[in-house]
N, C-alpha and C positions, 0 to 999 in steps of 0.2 A: 569402742567399749572393748570392754573383757567380756567374752563370749559362753558365758557360765554362769547356773542358776545360784552358786553362793555369794552372798550378798557380802560386799569390805574383803573380799579376798580376790588377789589376782591369780587365778589357776597357772597361766603359763601365759607366757610372751605373745602367742597367737591370737591375735585380735578378731572381732568381730565388725566387720564393715556391712554398711547398708545405704541405700538409695532407694529413695522414692520419686516418682515425677507424676502431679496430677493436675487436673484443670476443670473448667468448667467451660467444653464449648458449645452447648446450648443451654438456657439458664435452668430448664429442670434435669439436667444431666449433668453429672457429677463422675467424669473417672479416675482410676489411679493404675498407677504399675509400681511393683516392690522389688527388688532383689535384694537377697541377705547371703553375704558368705559368714556364718558362723567361726571358722578355725575350731582347732582344738577344743575338746571339752570331751569331762566325763558324764555329764549331765548340760545338755542345752538349758539357756536362760527361760524360753519361755513352750507352751503345751501344745501339741498337736495330736487332736483326736483325744485330750484329757491327758497327754501322756507326754515327759521329758523325751527327747532324741537322746538316747544312748547306744552304747554296745548291745547287741542283740544276746540276752540270757543274763541278762547282768542283775536284774531283780524279778526274776521269774520264770517260769516254766516255759522251755523252749524244745521242741520235738527235731529241730536240724540240728541240735547242738549249741553249746557257748561258745561267744568272740571270745580269743585270749587277749585281745585289746582291753586296753582301760578305758582310751577314749576312743570318739570318732570327730569325725566334721562333717561339716553339712551345707549345702547351696540350696537355696529357696528362692522360688518367686511367687507371684500373687498378681491376677488382673483384679480389679474390683471395680462396678458400677452402681450407680444409685440414681435414679429419677423418682421427680417427684411431681406427681398431676395432681397436687390438690387433695382429694378425697383419697388417692390412690399415691404408697409410696414401696419402691420397690427394691430390695437390695440382690445382688449379685456377684457372687466371688469364685475364681478359679483358682488353684494351685496347684506347682509341682517341687516335689523337692528333693534332693540324693543324698542319703546317709552314707557317708562313705568312710569304709574300716580299713585300716592297713589290710586285715584279713579278706581278700575281697569274696570270699563266699558268704559272709556277711554284709556286704553293701545291699541298701534297702533305696529302692524307689518310691515315692509315695507320691500320690493324685490326692483331692480333696478338692471341694466346690459346695457352695450351698446359693440356694435360694428364699427369700423371703420378702414377704409382701403385707403389709399393714394398710386396713380400710378403715377411715375414719367413719364409723357410721355415726355419730353425733361430733359437736365438739369436746364433750367431754365422753365418749365411750368408745376405744378402738379396738377392732378385732386384728390379731397377726399369726400368719400362717408361715413354716420356715421345715425347711425338707434340707438335711445335709447328708456328707459321706465323707469318708476316710480309709486309703486302702491302700496295700500294694498290687489288688487287682494280679495276681501270682498264686498257683496254685501249689507253688513249691517255697513260696518266701512271706513269710508272717510277719509282722511286725506288731509293739503292743499299742493299741489303742484302750484308753481306760475308760473314756465317757465321762472321768471324774464322779464322783459317788454316787450318780445317779444311776450309773449304767455296771460300775465294777468288772469291766470286761481286764484287768491287768490278774485280780485275782483268779477268775474264769478261765481265763483263755494263755495266758502270758503271750506267748509273741509269737502264737500261732495264729494271730485272727489276721484275716487278708483282706477283711473290710468290716466296715462299722457305720451304719446308718443309720438317721435319727429324724423323726418324724415329728411335729409338736403342734399344736392350738393354743393360742391366749387368748383371752379380755381383758383390758386396761380401762376402769371404771374410775373416771377424777372425781369423787365426791362433792369435793370443793379445792381451793387452790392448796391444801395445805395436806389431804387425805385422797389415796388411790387403792385401790381394792385390784391385784391380781392375780388372774386364774390360769393352769398352765396343765395341759393334760398333752403327753407324749407317748411316743413309743419306741425303743431303741431295738436293731436286729445287729446280730452277728454274723459272719461267715468265717470258716476256719480252711485252711491248708487242707492239703488231700491227707496229709500222712499226720496230721493231727488225729489224737486219740479222743479230743473231747467233740462233741455232737451239741452244737446250737439249735436243732431243730426243736421248735417247738416253745424255746426258750423265750417267755414272756418276760419282758422287761419295760416293762409299762410304768408311768411317774404321774403323778398329779402333786399341784403345788398350788397352794392359798396363801396372799401374802397381801397385808395390810400396811401399807406405808405412810406414814405419818411425818412432816416435817416442822421445824420451829423457826 
């Protein structure tokens, strides 16, 4: 594949390569492992913490400076497990990635994980709880984690974020085979590098959403 977000355009000759191994060693348990080498790109093809992988400072504030590079490459891997015990289903994932810049000072090592559990209260009412994090976990090296439209981290902290966490709870009620009501509430929390002038302390980034889905 071409490892760029740009559609129908070959950004350069460096390709993206992905490998995945998966299986079900026990009927209630599904396991998978994935590895990806993206290749050189100005903007990677998928989101990490709601942001594309790009050179540091290319489209936001960066206290530690802006990379002189126009492209980066990335190597990523992730482990995933899902258990299905009837009423209770649980998903767990853990991943790491390295954003490699020609200017070594702007290399970034990222870690992320997620745990989500779904409980079937009845056949038609399900409750879901989810906790996830992504970050550099480095007091001196941040990156951009937007959290997409719910969190808005790029505008608030630029490339100074060292960690983003999100906790959410949801209810899914199937009224009939064609209609569902979904309610979700959650909260995001940011942490920044030591040198950053931004202060997320006490920043309340809570969200709530109500959705009615009707199929025909």
